[in-house]
Steps between C-alpha positions, in 0.01 A plus 500: 500500500828310515830686544602406143177640354541811716855555371395432139221756531740753653754443221232540233383828653857630524578408138185676381569806717855536372402443138218754524698775672861462380398567140493875572747578776376857538135466400196595706510152656839478676736211434443235768822307430678588823197407708454180298844380608440592866157334502644203310759447772220493757263261322742295291791450738500122455492547121788750492726274295274523197242774571760775541673419168160474331397848617847636419473357150154648460633845596775477237264369230250780566780759485629351175153491342422859598834629372472304174145632454650848509722396209819510707777253562477377861853608595457844339204603719559780752411283801721207401869504582755238604358562848174338388644176638495659845124447495572140601635585848266799518187293452634222720538754782125560473433125486718449810302770683179311427658173614611661827148626558350156435750327730351645818149569378228381739208696358394860458592690816634847578853364554474319164398828335797682655733220388353515150560874480858466624580218258342682203712809569819294548441280195418798277811684626725205411321435170532866406868493593564222246254610229570874507870455571537250218337745261671816625855364499484310170273700271632719222218745584680638806789694348710543814382282789595625845430377849296813571302457178434137584379584852267769363366264232446227760314740730291648216364160393483316833171658612305426182621139487428448870154655465401282207634183662328584830171565318493154342631323811233682701232376262636145530509532881138619500401201289697269735317648800162455331578137414614432857178651636288289264695192613438583866130556432470166322684325783264660754198382297641145485563504875143613568352240265729221618 
């Protein structure tokens, strides 16, 4: 499989995953959007210029469609505030975490796993800072925003967002490991036959 086909397949899977899970942010199947951007940064680094905006646009379109389906105006929905635009740097923080992971990636190893875990935590922390902060400080739903209220809100939601992102990134890492093992097995068979 060529690198272009590999990236196209990865992008297709990420588009489908986001479309399937973002529709219901709090449904039984958790929203994979944050993980999609992290994984996208890893697999689509060389396509960042157009793949990131494509996935960002998809996220906005899905939000708009879901909100309109509820019979609401997009800007009147509880979760949408002027801080909605902060999702751009928020999601790019996740993308950048994936790109940093890919930069030094030499294959599935224990150090690579530790680096993945560190980068997921850091990227989610920065993403959450922008996304949650943008909402908290600009929404009309927080009557009297305070620094203490913001810190509590950040802490209350950080764990769930980190857990969901880590779950999907862990699944992607498991798939990556399996594909690497299959590749090694095939190379061993070619070496034996050759």
